[in-house]
C-alpha positions in Angstrom: -16.1 -47.4 -23.6 -15.7 -51.1 -23.5 -15.3 -53.3 -20.1 -11.2 -53.0 -20.8 -11.0 -49.3 -21.4 -13.5 -48.8 -18.5 -11.0 -51.0 -16.2 -8.0 -49.0 -17.3 -9.7 -45.9 -16.7 -10.3 -47.0 -13.4 -6.8 -48.3 -12.8 -5.6 -44.7 -13.5 -8.0 -42.8 -11.2 -7.0 -45.2 -8.2 -3.5 -44.9 -9.2 -3.6 -49.1 -9.4 -2.0 -51.2 -11.8 -4.2 -52.9 -14.8 -3.6 -56.3 -15.5 -4.5 -58.9 -18.0 -6.1 -61.8 -15.9 -5.5 -64.3 -18.7 -1.7 -64.1 -18.1 -1.8 -65.1 -14.5 -2.2 -68.9 -13.3 -4.7 -68.2 -10.6 -6.5 -71.4 -10.6 -4.0 -73.0 -8.2 -3.8 -69.9 -5.5 -7.5 -69.8 -5.5 -7.7 -73.4 -4.9 -5.2 -73.5 -2.3 -6.3 -70.4 0.0 -10.1 -71.1 -0.6 -11.3 -67.7 -0.3 -14.8 -68.5 -2.4 -16.6 -66.2 -0.1 -14.9 -63.2 -0.4 -14.1 -64.1 -4.1 -17.5 -63.9 -5.0 -18.7 -61.3 -2.5 -16.4 -58.7 -4.0 -15.9 -60.1 -7.9 -12.2 -60.3 -6.9 -9.5 -63.0 -7.6 -6.2 -63.7 -5.7 -3.8 -63.8 -8.7 -0.2 -64.0 -7.4 1.3 -64.7 -4.0 4.5 -62.9 -3.1 7.1 -62.6 -0.1 5.3 -59.0 0.2 1.7 -60.6 0.8 -1.0 -61.4 -1.8 -2.0 -59.6 -5.2 -5.8 -59.6 -5.5 -7.1 -58.6 -8.9 -10.6 -56.6 -8.5 -13.1 -55.0 -10.7 -14.1 -52.0 -8.4 -11.2 -50.8 -6.1 -13.8 -48.3 -4.5 -15.5 -51.0 -1.9 -13.4 -50.8 1.2 -14.2 -54.0 2.7 -12.3 -55.7 -0.3 -8.6 -55.3 1.3 -9.8 -55.8 4.8 -11.9 -59.3 3.8 -8.8 -60.5 2.2 -6.3 -59.5 4.7 -8.6 -60.9 7.2 -9.2 -64.2 5.7 -5.5 -64.9 4.7 -3.5 -62.6 7.3 -1.4 -61.5 4.6 -0.9 -57.8 3.3 -3.2 -57.3 0.5 -1.8 -55.5 -3.0 -4.8 -54.7 -5.3 -4.7 -54.5 -9.1 -7.6 -53.9 -11.5 -8.7 -56.4 -14.1 -11.3 -56.6 -16.9 -14.4 -57.6 -14.6 -16.0 -59.5 -17.5 -12.8 -61.6 -17.2 -13.1 -61.9 -13.6 -16.8 -62.9 -13.8 -15.8 -65.4 -16.3 -12.9 -66.7 -14.4 -15.2 -67.0 -11.3 -18.0 -68.8 -13.1 -15.2 -71.5 -14.1 -14.1 -71.9 -10.8 -17.4 -72.0 -9.1 -19.8 -72.5 -11.7 -22.5 -75.3 -11.2 -20.8 -77.7 -13.6 -17.7 -77.8 -12.0 -17.7 -80.2 -9.2 -14.3 -79.6 -8.0 -15.2 -76.4 -6.4 -18.9 -77.1 -5.9 -19.9 -76.5 -2.1 -21.8 -79.1 -0.5 -24.7 -76.6 0.2 -26.4 -74.2 -1.8 -25.5 -70.1 -1.3 -28.2 -68.3 0.7 -29.5 -65.6 -1.3 -31.1 -62.3 -0.1 -34.7 -63.8 -1.5 -34.1 -66.5 0.9 -33.6 -64.5 4.2 -36.5 -62.2 2.9 -38.9 -65.2 3.1 -37.4 -66.1 6.3 -38.5 -62.7 7.8 -42.0 -63.0 6.7 -42.6 -66.5 8.6 -44.5 -66.4 11.8 -43.1 -67.2 15.4 -45.8 -70.2 15.3 -44.2 -71.9 12.7 -40.7 -72.2 14.1 -41.7 -75.0 16.4 -42.0 -76.9 13.0 -39.2 -79.4 13.3 -39.9 -81.1 9.9 -38.8 -77.6 8.4 -36.1 -76.7 10.1 -34.7 -80.2 10.2 -33.9 -79.9 6.6 -30.6 -79.8 5.1 -31.4 -77.6 2.0 -33.7 -75.3 3.8 -32.7 -71.4 4.1 -31.4 -71.6 7.7 -29.9 -74.6 7.5 -27.8 -73.0 4.5 -27.1 -69.9 6.6 -26.1 -71.9 9.7 -23.9 -73.9 7.4 -22.0 -70.8 5.9 -21.2 -69.4 9.3 -19.6 -72.5 10.6 -17.9 -73.2 7.8 -16.5 -69.2 8.2 -15.5 -69.8 11.4 -13.4 -72.8 10.6 -11.9 -71.3 7.8 -10.8 -68.2 10.1 -9.7 -70.5 12.8 -12.2 -69.0 15.5 -12.5 -70.6 18.5 -15.9 -69.8 19.6 -19.1 -68.8 17.6 -21.8 -66.4 19.5 -25.0 -66.0 18.4 -26.7 -63.2 20.3 -30.1 -61.8 20.1 -31.2 -58.2 21.5 -34.0 -56.0 21.2 -33.4 -54.1 18.0 -30.4 -56.6 16.6 -29.0 -60.0 16.3 -25.6 -60.4 15.8 -23.2 -63.1 15.3 -19.6 -62.8 16.5 -16.5 -65.0 16.1 -13.4 -65.1 19.0 -10.6 -65.4 16.3 -7.1 -65.1 18.5 -9.0 -64.1 21.4 -10.6 -61.3 20.3 -14.7 -61.2 19.4 -15.2 -60.1 15.7 -18.8 -59.4 14.5 -19.5 -61.0 10.9 -23.0 -61.2 10.5 -26.3 -59.3 11.4 -29.3 -61.4 10.5 -32.6 -59.9 10.8 -33.9 -60.0 14.4 -37.0 -62.3 13.4 -34.5 -65.0 12.6 -33.3 -65.5 16.1 -35.4 -68.2 17.1 -35.3 -69.9 13.9 -31.6 -69.9 14.1 -31.5 -71.2 17.9 -33.8 -74.1 17.1 -31.9 -75.0 13.9 -28.6 -75.2 16.0 -30.4 -77.1 18.8 -31.9 -79.5 16.6 -28.3 -80.3 15.5 -27.1 -80.5 18.7 -30.1 -82.8 19.7 -31.2 -80.6 22.3 -34.9 -79.7 23.3 -36.0 -77.0 21.1 -39.1 -76.5 22.9 -37.1 -75.7 26.2 -36.3 -72.1 26.0 -36.6 -71.0 29.8 -33.4 -73.2 31.0 -29.6 -73.2 29.9 -28.6 -76.5 28.0 -25.4 -78.0 26.7 -24.9 -80.4 23.7 -22.4 -81.3 21.2 -22.6 -81.2 17.3 -19.9 -82.5 14.7 -19.4 -80.6 11.5 -18.2 -82.4 8.4 -15.5 -80.7 6.6 -14.6 -83.5 3.8 -15.0 -87.1 3.4 -11.9 -87.6 5.9 -12.0 -84.5 8.2 -14.7 -83.6 10.8 -14.9 -80.9 13.8 -16.5 -81.0 16.9 -18.4 -78.5 18.5 -19.6 -77.9 22.3 -23.0 -75.9 22.1 -24.3 -74.0 25.3 -27.6 -72.2 25.1 -28.2 -69.4 27.7 -32.0 -67.9 28.1 -31.5 -63.9 27.6 -34.1 -61.2 28.1 -34.5 -61.1 24.1 -34.0 -65.0 23.3 -31.7 -67.7 23.7 -27.9 -66.9 23.4 -25.7 -69.6 21.8 -22.2 -70.3 22.0 -20.5 -72.9 20.0 -16.9 -73.7 21.3 -15.1 -75.3 18.3 -12.8 -78.3 19.1 -10.5 -79.2 16.3 -8.5 -81.7 17.5 -7.0 -82.6 14.3 -5.1 -79.2 13.4 -3.3 -79.3 16.9 0.2 -78.8 16.6 1.5 -81.2 19.4 5.3 -79.8 18.7 6.9 -79.0 22.4 8.9 -76.6 19.9 5.8 -74.8 18.7 4.8 -74.1 22.6 6.6 -70.7 22.9 8.5 -71.7 25.7 12.2 -70.6 26.2 15.0 -73.3 26.8 14.4 -72.9 30.6 10.8 -73.4 30.4 11.0 -76.5 27.8 13.7 -78.0 30.0 11.7 -77.7 33.4 8.8 -79.5 31.5 10.7 -82.2 29.9 12.1 -82.8 33.7 8.9 -83.0 35.3 7.6 -85.4 32.2 10.7 -87.7 32.9 9.8 -88.4 36.8 7.9 -91.7 37.5 5.4 -89.9 39.9 4.3 -86.5 40.6 1.8 -84.0 39.6 1.9 -81.4 37.0 -0.5 -78.7 36.6 -1.3 -76.2 33.8 -3.3 -73.2 34.8 -4.7 -69.8 33.0 -7.8 -68.7 31.7 -10.2 -70.3 29.2 -8.6 -70.7 25.7 -4.8 -70.0 26.6 -3.7 -73.5 25.2 -3.6 -75.5 28.4 -5.1 -78.8 26.7 -2.5 -78.4 23.8 0.0 -78.0 26.4 -1.0 -81.1 28.4 -1.3 -83.0 25.0 2.0 -82.1 23.9 3.2 -83.8 27.3 1.2 -86.4 26.8 2.2 -87.3 23.4 6.0 -87.5 24.5 4.9 -90.0 27.3 2.9 -91.9 24.7 5.3 -95.2 24.2 4.6 -98.9 23.9 6.2 -99.2 27.7 3.3 -96.5 29.6 -0.3 -97.0 30.2 -1.8 -93.8 29.9 -5.2 -92.7 30.5 -7.2 -89.4 30.4 -10.3 -88.1 31.7 -12.0 -85.2 29.9 -14.9 -83.2 29.2 -15.2 -83.4 26.2 -12.2 -85.0 24.5 -10.8 -82.7 22.4 -7.8 -84.2 21.0 -7.8 -87.9 20.1 -4.5 -89.7 20.1 -3.8 -93.3 19.5 -2.2 -95.4 22.0 -3.9 -93.2 24.7 -7.1 -94.7 27.0 -9.3 -91.4 26.4 -12.5 -91.5 28.5 -15.6 -88.9 28.3 -16.9 -87.9 31.3 -20.8 -87.8 32.0 -22.1 -85.9 34.9 -25.7 -86.6 34.0 -24.8 -90.2 34.9 -22.7 -89.5 38.0 -19.4 -90.3 35.9 -17.2 -87.4 37.0 -13.7 -86.8 37.1 -13.3 -88.2 40.7 -14.9 -91.5 39.6 -13.1 -92.1 36.5 -9.8 -91.3 38.8 -11.0 -94.2 40.8 -11.3 -96.5 38.3 -8.1 -95.8 36.4 -6.1 -96.5 39.8 -7.5 -100.1 39.2 -6.4 -100.0 35.7 -2.6 -100.2 36.0 -1.7 -96.7 35.0 1.6 -95.0 34.7 0.2 -91.9 33.8 -3.1 -90.1 34.2 -4.6 -87.0 32.8 -7.4 -85.1 34.2 -9.2 -82.6 32.2 -9.9 -80.1 35.0 -9.6 -80.5 39.2 -13.1 -79.0 39.9 -13.3 -80.0 43.7 -11.9 -81.5 47.1 -12.6 -85.0 46.0 -11.0 -84.9 42.6 -8.3 -83.0 44.2 -7.2 -85.4 47.2 -7.4 -88.4 44.8 -5.0 -86.9 42.2 -2.9 -86.0 45.3 -2.9 -89.4 46.2 -2.4 -90.9 43.1 0.7 -88.4 42.7 2.2 -89.8 46.1 2.0 -93.7 45.1 3.7 -93.8 42.1 1.6 -92.4 39.3 2.5 -89.1 37.2 -0.9 -86.9 37.2 -1.3 -84.0 34.8 -4.3 -81.6 34.9 -5.7 -78.1 34.7 -6.8 -75.5 37.1 -8.2 -72.3 36.2 -6.1 -69.7 38.0 -4.5 -66.2 37.5 -0.8 -67.5 38.2 1.3 -70.4 39.3 1.3 -69.1 43.1 -2.4 -68.7 42.7 -2.8 -72.6 42.0 -1.2 -73.4 45.5 -3.6 -71.4 47.2 -6.6 -72.7 45.2 -5.6 -75.9 46.0 -5.2 -75.3 49.7 -8.8 -73.5 50.0 -10.3 -76.6 48.1 -9.0 -78.4 51.4 -5.7 -80.2 50.3 -3.3 -80.4 52.8 0.2 -78.0 52.5 2.2 -81.3 53.5 0.5 -83.4 50.7 0.9 -80.5 47.9 4.7 -80.3 48.9 5.2 -84.0 48.5 3.3 -84.2 45.0 3.5 -81.3 43.2 6.4 -81.3 40.4 5.5 -78.4 38.2 3.0 -75.7 37.7 2.7 -74.1 34.8 0.8 -70.5 34.2 0.4 -69.5 30.5 -1.6 -67.2 28.4 -2.0 -66.2 24.8 -0.1 -63.6 23.3 -1.0 -62.1 19.7 1.7 -62.1 17.2 1.9 -59.0 15.4 1.8 -59.2 11.4 5.1 -59.4 9.6 3.8 -57.1 6.9 2.2 -54.5 9.0 4.2 -54.0 12.1 6.3 -50.6 12.7 8.4 -49.3 15.3 6.6 -47.7 18.2 8.5 -44.5 18.8 6.8 -44.1 21.7 7.4 -46.7 23.6 11.1 -46.2 22.6 11.4 -43.0 24.0 9.9 -44.3 27.4 12.6 -47.1 27.2 15.1 -44.0 27.0 14.1 -42.2 29.8 13.7 -45.3 32.1 17.0 -47.2 33.6 14.5 -50.0 34.3 13.7 -50.8 30.7 16.3 -52.6 28.6 16.7 -50.8 25.1 15.5 -52.7 22.6 13.2 -51.8 19.5 9.6 -51.8 20.2 7.0 -52.5 17.4 3.1 -52.2 17.1 0.5 -53.2 14.9 -0.9 -50.5 12.8 -3.9 -52.6 11.2 -5.2 -54.4 14.4 -9.0 -54.7 13.6 -8.4 -56.1 10.1 -5.6 -58.6 10.5 -6.1 -61.9 12.4 -3.0 -64.1 12.5 -1.9 -67.1 14.8 -1.4 -67.4 18.6 2.0 -67.8 20.6 2.0 -69.2 24.3 
């Protein structure tokens, strides 16, 4: 039995269609979707994009993870078909072969032998900066793969977590942590040391938390900043990287998820020459994007706009953006005092953290300046209480506050997997307080990651 006959037999057993790979123009689809990792991992190739989802040709349909991995990477419904395994290997070789510069990765792929060799390295060798700083070392290549995987999946955070019998790496995608890798526990210190080198932190200091930043180059013209935080735990250093991708931020007010009334209230507050607009909500709820959407509207030749942030997450031409540095005493209150001597029209503070910053911001809003900032509270009402607890007087709040926006992120249902939830529909029928609408739910919530709406 040759390879084609074997593939046709598998197609019959699994009740899937058999296709001739050469009859599809799959190279453009592969280039557009950039699914190199799952393609090579599962010996699979996306061959057609339809309204219903993505058609993927595979050699072995018994691998359960194929469908989940491609659905996770694309957010689309996956339809599997079977193709000749030799044709798939040849196609992957053409796409990702060593001589194909268009598809060649910036770094070599990490092999199982590399990881095996790493595990055998003693702890005494971990502090060898010369070895760990080599960009072509196995540790460096593995870290690079994890970072690129996080960018491709649009993760907001990367968690490197050591435990007694486990070391895991998790990505926060659309607010939910998803485990992606489980390296050997012996690699814990080497991975932590490599990340600390990239973030220019002290690799010898493992007793105290450290904060730093690193920049990942995606292409010749694109980079992404990452905020690095280390924390000593019982079994080693836990490291969290926050991805700050200012290049991909959509600053269109129509994309914020506001209804017509909320949008009109925000625009009305932005038109005022003075006052204070506060964004509130948990970490990662889109406060910065909402603020910068307003700043983008205010960013005209007639206005002087200044921002103080820690760190500067989104870069905008025409706005004076200042990076806060508490280590040298340059905090939000110091920056705000300097702004007021710079003839400002609009001032944005990344966060109001103390009474000193709050009082200066209120005074600035009372003296003809438009002030925008954020607070970490759970609701708009709690924002007023928080400011009063800080020590800001009620009369000053009443004269300065123009608008408080409390927001959270809500997950969007996959358009291909959502189904009517009959249980909720029955509850709606029984309750006179619930409007009769069709309720829908996600059927494969563990596998599908899609974009977020405010």
